C-alpha positions as CSV (number, residue, x, y, z in Angstrom):
1,M,8.8,-29.2,7.6
2,A,8.5,-29.9,3.8
3,H,8.6,-26.9,1.5
4,I,8.0,-26.0,-2.1
5,T,11.1,-23.9,-3.4
6,A,9.9,-23.7,-7.3
7,G,7.6,-24.8,-10.4
8,V,8.6,-26.1,-13.7
9,A,6.2,-25.9,-16.7
10,T,6.8,-27.8,-19.7
11,S,5.3,-29.2,-22.7
12,H,5.2,-33.2,-22.9
13,V,5.3,-33.9,-26.7
14,P,5.8,-37.6,-27.4
15,A,8.1,-37.2,-30.0
16,I,10.6,-35.5,-27.8
17,G,10.9,-38.5,-26.1
18,A,11.1,-40.7,-29.2
19,A,14.1,-38.1,-30.5
20,L,16.0,-38.6,-27.2
21,D,15.5,-42.3,-27.2
22,N,16.8,-42.8,-30.6
23,G,19.5,-40.5,-30.5
24,K,18.1,-38.0,-32.6
25,A,18.5,-35.1,-30.0
26,G,21.4,-33.4,-31.9
27,E,19.6,-33.4,-35.5
28,P,19.1,-29.8,-37.0
29,Y,15.1,-30.1,-36.3
30,W,15.5,-31.1,-32.6
31,Q,18.5,-29.3,-31.5
32,P,16.9,-26.1,-31.1
33,V,14.5,-27.8,-28.8
34,F,16.8,-29.5,-26.5
35,A,19.0,-26.5,-26.3
36,G,15.9,-24.6,-24.8
37,Y,16.3,-26.8,-21.7
38,E,20.0,-26.8,-21.1
39,A,19.7,-24.0,-18.7
40,S,17.0,-25.8,-16.8
41,K,19.1,-28.9,-16.7
42,R,21.9,-27.0,-14.9
43,W,19.2,-25.1,-12.7
44,I,17.7,-28.6,-11.4
45,A,21.1,-30.1,-10.9
46,E,22.0,-27.2,-8.5
47,E,18.3,-27.2,-7.1
48,K,18.4,-30.9,-6.3
49,P,14.8,-31.6,-5.2
50,D,14.0,-34.4,-2.8
51,V,10.4,-35.0,-4.6
52,V,8.8,-33.7,-7.5
53,I,5.1,-33.7,-7.7
54,L,4.6,-34.0,-11.5
55,V,1.1,-32.9,-12.9
56,Y,0.3,-34.5,-16.3
57,N,-2.6,-36.1,-18.2
58,D,-2.7,-39.7,-18.8
59,H,-3.0,-40.8,-22.5
60,A,-5.1,-44.0,-22.2
61,S,-2.4,-45.9,-20.5
62,A,-3.5,-46.1,-16.9
63,F,-7.0,-45.0,-17.4
64,S,-9.4,-45.4,-20.3
65,L,-13.0,-44.2,-21.0
66,E,-14.1,-47.1,-18.4
67,L,-12.4,-45.2,-15.7
68,I,-12.0,-41.4,-15.8
69,P,-10.8,-39.9,-12.6
70,T,-10.6,-36.0,-12.6
71,F,-7.5,-35.9,-10.2
72,A,-5.5,-39.3,-9.6
73,I,-2.5,-39.2,-7.3
74,G,-0.2,-42.2,-7.5
75,C,0.8,-43.3,-4.0
76,A,2.8,-46.3,-5.0
77,D,6.4,-47.2,-4.1
78,E,7.3,-47.3,-7.7
79,F,5.6,-46.6,-11.3
80,Q,6.8,-48.5,-14.3
81,P,7.2,-46.8,-17.8
82,A,3.8,-47.5,-19.9
83,D,3.9,-49.4,-23.2
84,E,2.1,-46.9,-25.5
85,G,1.9,-49.3,-28.6
86,W,5.5,-49.2,-29.4
87,G,7.1,-50.7,-26.2
88,P,8.1,-48.8,-23.1
89,R,10.4,-46.0,-23.3
90,P,14.0,-47.0,-22.1
91,V,13.9,-44.8,-19.0
92,P,14.2,-45.7,-15.3
93,V,11.6,-46.9,-13.3
94,V,9.7,-43.9,-11.4
95,K,10.2,-44.6,-7.4
96,G,7.2,-42.6,-5.8
97,H,7.4,-41.3,-2.4
98,P,4.3,-43.1,-0.6
99,A,4.6,-41.2,2.7
100,L,4.1,-37.9,1.3
101,A,1.6,-39.0,-1.3
102,W,-0.5,-40.5,1.2
103,H,-0.3,-37.1,3.4
104,L,-1.2,-35.3,0.2
105,A,-4.4,-37.6,-0.5
106,E,-5.5,-37.1,3.1
107,K,-4.8,-33.5,3.2
108,L,-6.2,-32.6,-0.1
109,I,-9.6,-34.9,0.3
110,Q,-10.0,-33.4,3.9
111,D,-9.5,-30.1,2.1
112,D,-12.5,-30.7,-0.4
113,F,-10.7,-32.2,-3.4
114,D,-12.0,-35.6,-4.3
115,M,-8.6,-37.3,-5.2
116,T,-8.7,-40.8,-6.8
117,I,-6.0,-42.9,-4.8
118,V,-3.9,-45.0,-7.0
119,N,-1.5,-47.8,-5.9
120,R,-0.8,-49.2,-9.3
121,M,-0.1,-47.2,-12.3
122,D,2.2,-47.5,-15.3
123,V,3.2,-43.7,-16.5
124,D,3.5,-42.7,-20.0
125,H,5.2,-40.1,-21.8
126,G,3.1,-37.3,-20.1
127,L,5.2,-37.9,-17.2
128,T,8.5,-39.3,-18.3
129,V,9.2,-36.8,-21.3
130,P,9.3,-34.0,-18.7
131,L,11.7,-35.9,-16.5
132,S,13.8,-36.4,-19.5
133,L,13.9,-32.9,-20.5
134,L,14.9,-32.0,-16.7
135,F,17.2,-34.8,-15.9
136,G,18.6,-36.4,-19.3
137,Q,19.2,-39.7,-19.5
138,P,20.5,-41.2,-16.1
139,A,20.5,-44.6,-14.7
140,E,17.9,-43.8,-12.4
141,W,15.9,-40.7,-11.6
142,P,17.7,-38.4,-9.1
143,C,14.6,-37.9,-7.0
144,Q,11.3,-39.3,-5.9
145,V,8.1,-38.6,-8.0
146,I,4.7,-38.2,-7.1
147,P,2.3,-38.7,-10.1
148,L,-0.6,-36.2,-10.2
149,A,-3.0,-37.3,-13.3
150,V,-5.7,-34.8,-14.2
151,N,-8.4,-35.4,-17.0
152,V,-8.2,-33.1,-19.8
153,V,-8.9,-35.6,-22.4
154,Q,-12.7,-36.4,-21.9
155,Y,-15.0,-33.5,-21.5
156,P,-15.7,-32.2,-18.7
157,P,-12.1,-31.3,-17.5
158,P,-11.7,-29.3,-14.4
159,S,-11.7,-25.5,-14.8
160,G,-8.5,-23.4,-14.7
161,N,-9.8,-22.2,-11.2
162,R,-10.3,-25.5,-9.7
163,C,-6.8,-26.4,-10.9
164,Y,-5.2,-23.3,-9.5
165,N,-6.9,-23.7,-6.1
166,L,-5.7,-27.4,-6.2
167,G,-2.3,-26.2,-6.4
168,K,-2.8,-23.9,-3.4
169,A,-4.2,-26.7,-1.4
170,I,-1.2,-29.0,-2.3
171,R,1.0,-26.3,-0.9
172,R,-0.7,-26.1,2.2
173,A,-0.7,-30.0,2.5
174,V,3.1,-29.9,1.5
175,E,3.8,-27.6,4.2
176,S,2.2,-29.6,6.8
177,F,4.2,-32.6,6.2
178,P,6.9,-33.1,9.0
179,E,9.7,-34.5,7.3
180,D,12.4,-32.0,5.8
181,L,11.9,-31.9,2.0
182,K,12.6,-29.8,-0.8
183,V,9.7,-30.2,-3.5
184,V,9.4,-29.0,-7.2
185,V,5.9,-28.9,-8.7
186,F,5.7,-29.7,-12.4
187,G,2.9,-28.7,-14.5
188,T,3.0,-30.2,-17.9
189,G,1.1,-30.6,-21.1
190,G,0.2,-27.8,-23.8
191,M,0.9,-25.7,-25.5
192,S,-1.4,-24.5,-28.6
193,H,-2.1,-28.0,-30.6
194,Q,-4.7,-29.8,-32.1
195,L,-4.3,-33.3,-33.2
196,Q,-7.6,-33.9,-35.4
197,G,-10.1,-32.3,-37.7
198,P,-9.8,-29.2,-40.0
199,R,-7.6,-27.4,-37.5
200,A,-5.1,-30.1,-37.0
201,G,-1.8,-28.7,-36.9
202,L,-3.0,-25.4,-35.2
203,I,-0.4,-23.2,-33.2
204,N,-1.2,-19.9,-32.0
205,R,2.0,-18.0,-30.8
206,E,0.2,-15.1,-29.8
207,F,-2.1,-16.8,-27.3
208,D,0.9,-19.2,-26.2
209,N,3.0,-16.3,-25.2
210,A,0.1,-14.4,-23.6
211,F,-0.5,-17.4,-21.6
212,L,3.0,-17.6,-20.4
213,D,3.0,-13.9,-19.4
214,R,-0.3,-14.4,-17.5
215,L,0.8,-17.3,-15.7
216,I,3.7,-15.7,-14.5
217,D,2.1,-12.3,-13.4
218,D,-1.6,-12.9,-13.1
219,P,-2.2,-16.7,-12.4
220,A,-5.5,-15.9,-10.8
221,G,-6.7,-13.8,-13.9
222,Q,-5.6,-16.9,-16.1
223,A,-7.4,-19.0,-13.8
224,A,-10.7,-17.5,-14.8
225,V,-10.4,-18.0,-18.2
226,P,-13.1,-20.4,-19.7
227,H,-12.5,-23.9,-21.4
228,L,-14.0,-22.5,-24.5
229,D,-11.2,-19.9,-24.9
230,Y,-8.6,-22.5,-24.8
231,V,-10.3,-24.6,-27.3
232,R,-10.9,-21.7,-29.7
233,E,-7.4,-20.3,-29.3
234,A,-5.2,-23.0,-28.5
235,G,-6.6,-26.0,-30.1
236,S,-8.8,-29.1,-28.5
237,E,-5.6,-30.2,-26.8
238,G,-4.6,-26.6,-25.8
239,I,-6.8,-27.4,-22.7
240,E,-3.8,-29.0,-21.3
241,L,-2.7,-25.8,-20.1
242,V,-4.9,-25.7,-17.2
243,M,-2.4,-28.1,-15.5
244,W,0.1,-25.5,-15.5
245,L,-2.1,-23.5,-13.1
246,I,-1.9,-26.4,-10.3
247,M,1.8,-25.8,-10.6
248,R,1.3,-22.2,-10.3
249,G,-1.1,-22.3,-7.5
250,A,1.5,-24.1,-5.3
251,L,3.9,-21.2,-5.6
252,D,4.1,-17.6,-4.2
253,E,1.9,-15.0,-5.5
254,K,4.9,-13.2,-7.0
255,V,7.8,-15.5,-8.3
256,T,11.0,-14.9,-10.0
257,V,11.4,-16.4,-13.9
258,A,14.6,-18.3,-13.6
259,H,14.0,-19.6,-17.4
260,R,11.6,-19.2,-19.8
261,F,11.6,-20.8,-23.5
262,Y,9.4,-21.0,-26.5
263,H,9.8,-22.9,-29.6
264,V,7.7,-23.8,-32.8
265,P,7.7,-26.6,-33.9
266,A,8.2,-29.8,-32.3
267,S,6.5,-32.4,-34.0
268,N,2.9,-30.8,-34.7
269,T,3.0,-28.4,-31.8
270,A,4.6,-25.5,-29.8
271,V,6.8,-26.2,-26.9
272,G,6.7,-23.8,-24.0
273,H,8.8,-24.0,-20.7
274,L,9.0,-22.1,-17.6
275,V,11.2,-22.3,-14.4
276,L,9.6,-20.3,-11.6
277,E,11.3,-19.8,-8.2
278,N,9.5,-18.9,-4.7
279,A,11.0,-15.7,-3.3
280,L,12.3,-18.0,-0.3
281,G,13.5,-20.6,-2.4
């Protein structure tokens, strides 16, 4: 059967993609950011997942205020990099895994999660930056990817508890898929940041690192934290962190921390990153 071996959590700052694409990764400002991912790039090269389920939020590339799915799963054969206003990122086309994606859609809907099934969708920096951070700049991505978009842009977003339970349901669905696949789940977004208003530029190191601690050791407790706490402590865009709980719900209750990284700043936010392994791998 298919099985989930590990989870990856990471920020998906658009400026990170721009730094990579424009050859600035080695500059003094950016070098500490990319250095924090070198261990993870080695790790995933050894892990060799067949499929990545990548949880992210769309930034008005595939969806808009006219259509706001709470949870959307990409079931297509492939997904083109989105043009976010300055042309698509020069990264490979994302190859999907329709068989597993449709299986997930069926099982999750039957498990009482109302998934929106998407058969055509461009994917923006929320999805492609995490792939670049873990896989570098290859001619093609070395695994198939299932996009799972979460609304954390327009109120109301899903609760942390809903996201955590969705992760548990994803694990059940993956383990009922008959093909022998190694699956890694990515939870992306965050960390503390606010893009507008009097608190623009907010970064809360204490909250961010406490979140990382609880995500590792007390995910159920973190899942109970209300939206208002994220907004107050981590800024209006800090709510993206609930997406990390989907990844965490898909893992064992107790996990091994293969890598942890935190850095300030990258553009106008903090960068957080975890690689968590299931006990049985």
